[in-house]
VMD Tcl script that draws the C-alpha trace (Angstrom):
set ca {
  {0.05 -0.03 -0.03}
  {1.37 3.49 -0.90}
  {0.02 6.88 -0.48}
  {-0.88 8.47 -3.85}
  {-2.56 11.71 -5.03}
  {-5.28 11.79 -7.60}
  {-6.13 15.03 -9.13}
  {-9.78 15.69 -10.18}
  {-11.06 18.65 -11.95}
  {-14.13 19.79 -10.21}
  {-17.01 21.98 -11.35}
  {-18.67 23.80 -8.53}
  {-21.73 26.02 -8.88}
  {-21.64 29.72 -7.86}
  {-22.86 28.90 -4.32}
  {-20.08 26.20 -3.81}
  {-17.59 28.57 -5.25}
  {-18.56 31.02 -2.50}
  {-18.13 28.29 0.17}
  {-14.68 27.37 -1.22}
  {-13.62 31.02 -1.13}
  {-15.07 31.20 2.42}
  {-12.94 28.22 3.51}
  {-9.84 29.75 1.97}
  {-10.44 32.89 4.15}
  {-11.10 30.92 7.23}
  {-7.88 28.81 6.90}
  {-5.82 31.83 6.03}
  {-7.33 33.81 9.09}
  {-6.51 30.90 11.47}
  {-3.00 30.37 9.97}
  {-2.12 34.06 10.35}
  {-3.58 34.56 13.78}
  {-1.87 31.39 15.25}
  {1.45 32.41 13.60}
  {1.24 35.85 15.08}
  {0.44 34.34 18.47}
  {3.40 32.00 18.38}
  {5.85 34.67 17.29}
  {4.85 37.08 20.16}
  {4.90 34.22 22.59}
  {8.45 33.40 21.52}
  {9.45 37.18 21.83}
  {7.99 37.61 25.29}
  {9.62 34.20 26.53}
  {12.00 32.55 24.31}
  {12.54 29.65 26.91}
  {8.89 28.45 26.58}
  {8.46 25.28 24.64}
  {6.73 25.79 21.32}
  {3.11 24.91 21.01}
  {2.29 21.54 19.34}
  {-0.68 20.80 17.09}
  {-2.70 19.51 19.82}
  {-2.18 22.78 21.75}
  {-3.16 24.86 18.65}
  {-6.44 22.84 18.27}
  {-7.36 23.43 21.80}
  {-6.90 27.19 21.36}
  {-8.80 26.93 18.26}
  {-11.94 25.88 20.17}
  {-11.76 29.18 22.18}
  {-10.82 31.12 18.99}
  {-14.12 29.82 17.37}
  {-16.10 31.32 20.34}
  {-14.59 34.66 19.82}
  {-15.00 34.59 15.98}
  {-18.37 32.79 15.41}
  {-18.17 32.91 11.69}
  {-15.35 30.25 11.80}
  {-17.98 27.62 12.66}
  {-19.36 27.85 9.13}
  {-15.97 26.73 7.75}
  {-14.94 22.99 7.27}
  {-13.55 22.09 10.81}
  {-11.10 19.50 9.83}
  {-9.44 21.76 7.44}
  {-8.70 24.26 10.35}
  {-7.07 21.37 12.25}
  {-4.90 20.55 9.27}
  {-3.87 24.21 9.09}
  {-2.62 24.06 12.61}
  {-0.88 20.83 11.95}
  {0.85 22.45 8.91}
  {1.76 25.54 10.79}
  {3.42 23.38 13.74}
  {5.39 21.39 11.13}
  {6.53 24.54 9.48}
  {7.57 26.26 12.75}
  {9.32 23.15 14.00}
  {11.08 22.69 10.76}
  {12.54 26.25 10.98}
  {14.17 25.43 14.43}
  {15.23 21.87 13.89}
  {15.88 21.42 10.19}
  {16.93 24.98 9.43}
  {14.15 25.51 6.92}
  {12.53 28.95 5.98}
  {10.45 30.66 8.66}
  {6.71 30.20 7.87}
  {5.16 33.34 6.10}
  {1.84 34.97 6.73}
  {-0.69 34.11 3.88}
  {-2.25 36.74 1.72}
  {-5.58 36.70 -0.09}
  {-3.98 38.32 -2.94}
  {-2.25 35.26 -3.93}
  {-4.17 33.87 -6.70}
  {-3.36 30.20 -6.10}
  {-5.40 29.13 -2.83}
  {-5.93 25.81 -1.19}
  {-7.11 24.06 1.94}
  {-7.07 20.38 3.18}
  {-9.76 18.40 4.70}
  {-9.58 15.07 6.60}
  {-11.77 12.13 5.65}
  {-14.13 11.59 8.55}
  {-17.47 9.75 8.51}
  {-17.60 9.36 4.82}
  {-17.58 13.13 4.23}
  {-15.76 12.36 0.83}
  {-17.50 9.98 -1.42}
  {-17.45 9.11 -5.13}
  {-21.10 8.74 -5.92}
  {-20.69 7.42 -9.60}
  {-18.44 7.94 -12.53}
  {-18.94 11.74 -12.63}
  {-20.11 13.03 -9.27}
  {-18.23 13.49 -5.99}
  {-19.44 14.56 -2.43}
  {-17.01 16.98 -0.69}
  {-17.17 18.12 2.97}
  {-19.43 21.34 3.57}
  {-19.58 21.67 -0.29}
  {-22.01 18.92 -1.25}
  {-22.26 17.11 -4.53}
  {-20.56 18.36 -7.66}
  {-19.40 17.13 -11.03}
  {-15.83 16.13 -11.64}
  {-13.73 14.97 -14.59}
  {-11.20 12.19 -14.31}
  {-10.65 8.97 -16.45}
  {-8.68 6.94 -13.72}
  {-10.56 4.62 -11.19}
  {-10.38 5.90 -7.53}
  {-9.55 3.49 -4.60}
  {-12.12 3.28 -1.78}
  {-9.68 4.25 0.93}
  {-9.35 8.10 1.10}
  {-7.08 9.84 3.66}
  {-7.40 13.55 2.84}
  {-8.89 15.77 0.16}
  {-7.37 19.11 -0.90}
  {-9.45 21.76 -2.62}
  {-7.22 23.90 -4.80}
  {-7.91 26.96 -6.97}
  {-5.36 27.57 -9.82}
  {-4.12 30.77 -11.39}
  {-6.64 30.30 -14.16}
  {-9.58 30.05 -11.77}
  {-9.99 26.31 -12.34}
  {-10.93 24.22 -9.29}
  {-9.39 20.90 -8.37}
  {-10.03 18.13 -5.69}
  {-6.69 16.31 -4.94}
  {-7.45 12.92 -3.15}
  {-4.73 11.30 -1.03}
  {-5.60 7.56 -1.30}
  {-4.16 4.27 -0.13}
  {-3.56 2.18 -3.21}
  {-2.11 -1.27 -3.94}
  {0.38 -0.86 -6.84}
  {1.26 -3.87 -8.84}
  {5.09 -4.30 -8.84}
  {6.68 -4.08 -12.46}
  {8.43 -7.07 -13.91}
  {12.16 -7.36 -13.35}
  {14.31 -6.57 -16.32}
  {17.92 -7.14 -15.00}
  {19.07 -3.85 -16.45}
  {20.69 -0.85 -15.01}
  {21.12 2.71 -16.46}
  {22.94 5.73 -15.61}
  {21.52 9.25 -16.65}
  {23.17 12.39 -17.36}
  {21.32 15.47 -17.50}
  {21.87 17.93 -20.33}
  {20.63 20.99 -22.13}
  {20.59 20.07 -25.78}
  {19.30 16.49 -24.83}
  {17.23 16.36 -21.55}
  {18.41 12.82 -20.61}
  {21.26 10.87 -21.89}
  {21.36 7.10 -20.98}
  {24.42 4.99 -20.37}
  {23.01 2.61 -23.16}
  {23.42 5.42 -25.74}
  {19.84 6.43 -26.03}
  {18.78 10.11 -25.54}
  {15.61 11.97 -24.70}
  {15.41 15.15 -26.63}
  {14.82 18.59 -25.07}
  {11.59 20.07 -26.10}
  {11.25 23.81 -25.59}
  {7.54 24.11 -24.75}
  {8.11 27.75 -23.74}
  {9.30 28.58 -27.24}
  {6.35 26.99 -28.83}
  {3.85 29.35 -27.22}
  {6.28 32.17 -26.94}
  {4.60 34.65 -29.30}
  {1.16 34.09 -27.87}
  {2.26 34.46 -24.36}
  {4.38 37.58 -25.21}
  {1.35 39.09 -26.99}
  {-0.64 39.11 -23.73}
  {2.28 40.02 -21.50}
  {2.76 43.25 -23.33}
  {-0.94 43.95 -23.02}
  {-0.79 43.00 -19.31}
  {2.05 45.54 -18.66}
  {0.29 48.25 -20.58}
  {-3.02 47.92 -18.96}
  {-1.48 47.55 -15.51}
  {0.26 51.01 -16.17}
  {-2.98 52.49 -17.36}
  {-4.94 51.27 -14.36}
  {-2.21 52.61 -11.84}
  {-2.22 55.93 -13.62}
  {-5.98 56.04 -13.34}
  {-5.78 55.30 -9.66}
  {-3.18 57.93 -9.05}
  {-5.07 60.56 -10.94}
  {-8.25 60.07 -8.98}
  {-6.36 60.03 -5.69}
  {-4.40 63.22 -6.58}
  {-7.64 65.29 -7.47}
  {-9.82 63.88 -4.97}
  {-12.29 62.31 -7.36}
  {-14.54 59.36 -6.60}
  {-12.90 56.66 -4.48}
  {-10.57 54.75 -6.87}
  {-11.36 51.01 -7.37}
  {-8.57 48.40 -6.57}
  {-6.37 47.18 -9.44}
  {-8.24 43.72 -9.29}
  {-11.50 45.41 -10.57}
  {-10.07 46.65 -13.83}
  {-11.60 44.07 -16.21}
  {-9.19 44.69 -18.98}
  {-6.18 44.18 -16.71}
  {-7.62 41.00 -15.06}
  {-8.40 39.52 -18.59}
  {-4.72 40.01 -19.71}
  {-3.52 38.59 -16.35}
  {-5.74 35.37 -16.92}
  {-4.59 34.88 -20.51}
  {-0.84 35.01 -19.34}
  {-1.62 32.59 -16.69}
  {-3.34 30.32 -19.11}
  {-0.42 30.02 -21.46}
  {1.99 29.58 -18.57}
  {-0.26 26.89 -17.20}
  {-0.36 25.21 -20.65}
  {3.50 25.19 -20.91}
  {3.83 23.70 -17.47}
  {1.35 20.98 -18.15}
  {3.01 19.98 -21.48}
  {6.40 19.85 -19.79}
  {5.03 17.70 -16.92}
  {3.24 15.26 -19.30}
  {6.51 14.93 -21.28}
  {8.45 14.17 -17.96}
  {5.93 11.66 -16.91}
  {6.26 9.72 -20.15}
  {10.11 9.75 -19.87}
  {10.26 8.55 -16.27}
  {7.60 5.85 -16.80}
  {9.53 4.46 -19.63}
  {12.90 4.49 -17.65}
  {11.31 2.83 -14.68}
  {9.62 0.16 -16.70}
  {12.91 -0.81 -18.61}
  {15.33 -0.79 -15.77}
  {15.84 -2.25 -12.26}
  {18.36 0.22 -11.10}
  {18.33 3.89 -12.13}
  {21.42 6.05 -11.24}
  {21.34 9.88 -11.53}
  {23.80 12.72 -10.91}
  {23.31 14.93 -7.92}
  {23.15 18.25 -9.78}
  {23.09 21.69 -7.89}
  {20.75 23.47 -10.16}
  {20.85 26.67 -8.04}
  {24.68 27.06 -8.88}
  {24.11 26.31 -12.63}
  {21.46 29.09 -12.83}
  {24.20 31.63 -12.19}
  {25.25 31.24 -15.79}
  {23.07 33.93 -17.33}
  {23.57 32.49 -20.92}
  {22.11 29.18 -20.10}
  {19.86 29.79 -17.13}
  {16.50 30.08 -19.04}
  {17.42 26.73 -20.93}
  {18.32 25.05 -17.58}
  {15.12 26.22 -15.90}
  {13.15 24.86 -18.69}
  {14.67 21.37 -18.17}
  {13.02 20.88 -14.85}
  {15.74 18.55 -13.61}
  {14.50 18.47 -10.10}
  {10.99 17.53 -11.04}
  {12.44 14.68 -13.18}
  {14.44 13.41 -10.17}
  {11.45 13.56 -7.88}
  {9.25 11.54 -10.36}
  {11.88 8.87 -10.75}
  {12.37 8.65 -7.06}
  {8.67 7.98 -6.19}
  {8.01 5.84 -9.13}
  {11.02 3.60 -8.26}
  {9.56 3.28 -4.85}
  {6.08 2.48 -6.01}
  {7.20 -0.24 -8.50}
  {10.05 -2.00 -6.51}
  {12.99 -0.47 -8.52}
  {16.22 0.89 -6.96}
  {17.08 4.54 -7.30}
  {20.43 6.01 -6.48}
  {22.02 9.54 -6.47}
  {25.92 9.96 -7.04}
  {28.27 12.81 -6.99}
  {28.82 14.20 -10.57}
  {32.47 15.08 -9.80}
  {34.75 14.47 -12.91}
  {32.07 12.29 -14.57}
  {32.62 14.16 -17.91}
  {36.48 14.00 -17.87}
  {37.23 10.37 -16.84}
  {37.28 7.76 -19.45}
  {34.62 5.24 -18.64}
  {36.55 2.50 -20.38}
  {40.04 2.72 -18.56}
  {39.54 5.38 -15.97}
  {42.04 7.94 -17.24}
  {41.52 11.50 -16.12}
  {41.63 13.68 -19.15}
  {41.14 17.03 -17.43}
  {38.38 19.57 -17.68}
  {36.67 19.81 -21.19}
  {35.06 23.09 -22.13}
  {31.35 22.96 -22.89}
  {31.90 23.28 -26.67}
  {33.85 20.06 -26.65}
  {31.11 17.34 -27.17}
  {33.44 14.39 -28.43}
  {36.92 13.50 -27.44}
  {39.50 10.63 -27.73}
  {41.10 9.04 -24.61}
  {44.82 9.55 -24.78}
  {45.46 6.29 -22.83}
  {43.14 3.81 -24.38}
  {42.42 5.57 -27.73}
  {38.65 5.05 -27.45}
  {36.29 7.71 -28.95}
  {33.77 9.22 -26.56}
  {30.60 11.07 -26.72}
  {30.85 13.50 -23.88}
  {27.41 13.03 -22.49}
  {27.25 9.17 -22.91}
  {30.61 8.80 -21.35}
  {29.32 10.86 -18.37}
  {26.29 8.64 -17.96}
  {28.38 5.51 -18.09}
  {30.67 6.85 -15.26}
  {27.46 7.76 -13.35}
  {26.27 4.17 -13.65}
  {29.70 2.87 -12.59}
  {29.62 5.10 -9.57}
  {26.15 3.88 -8.76}
  {27.04 0.23 -9.09}
  {30.03 0.69 -6.71}
  {27.76 2.48 -4.30}
  {25.20 -0.26 -4.40}
  {27.93 -2.83 -3.70}
  {28.99 -0.91 -0.65}
  {25.42 -0.75 0.76}
}
mol new
graphics top color blue
foreach p $ca { graphics top sphere $p radius 0.5 }
foreach p [lrange $ca 0 end-1] q [lrange $ca 1 end] { graphics top cylinder $p $q radius 0.2 }
display resetview
């Protein structure tokens, strides 16, 4: 049994949309007030132990008496907010993560999570779902949904689409053994280069829709400046109370169109990565990948856009959880000198500039493709690491 997320596109009516927005606001209100309380508590007495999720839930009951409107919100979602806040606050002190931030209603991507309690989440048939406090609504998804549901996350995207992400327990059938291993080198010209010589090409989805996206980006900038000038003019001469930027319909339409093209690019890229990772996991029992520090590579201003488009981090995460699901082995190795050592004899030929794509080993004379040689070295390092373990 593994925990798996299933994303459903849901179609709430106008009243259900209002309830969803209400829950967004309630969870944001609880998060911000609890975080403010924890900060002031620590400032007043740093020696006090930090509050746990149970303590926050106890305070929440008193908080609801002071703010009665919170009783209309989905109760388990407020408890989940407290738990997430506790984990974030604890992570800052113990794991050196970023300090939790206050949530803003201006952020267009909103979400909240509810627990599965007393069958408050149910799939009624192939196209309708019952959600806590929201009732029944239509959904779209082609995959079958397991009966054991743990959580449901209601999310609103930048393009004003609504989704229900179900966290479920599912039995996943193990893939058959292939007795094959592969090392993967990440690149820019080719996204993935395998130690067996095969390559997965880079597809620049951002370039395919660049003209259409840029068309609306120009209009967004222009309409934003026009709206801001209009607001400043009305404030300066004391005319009617200027409306906020979010109420300028032309500006909001351009903003929505830019978000739609950005979302389409992201979806195309994610779909391509899923196809690649599925094929690699199906065909190999051991997958070895290099531990790239993408943040350092993005410092190269000539390649930063191309590197960001590759989504190496997303590819690695997909391989990691799919190997865990399907009973395959996944290893990460240090990429140090993988492109300059001969995979045949182990000779170190020194650093090669990026424009050198092929080279001959001075020791054994074998001809190397730079990327394939690196992927072979990555595989060899992974096999040595697997033997040590």
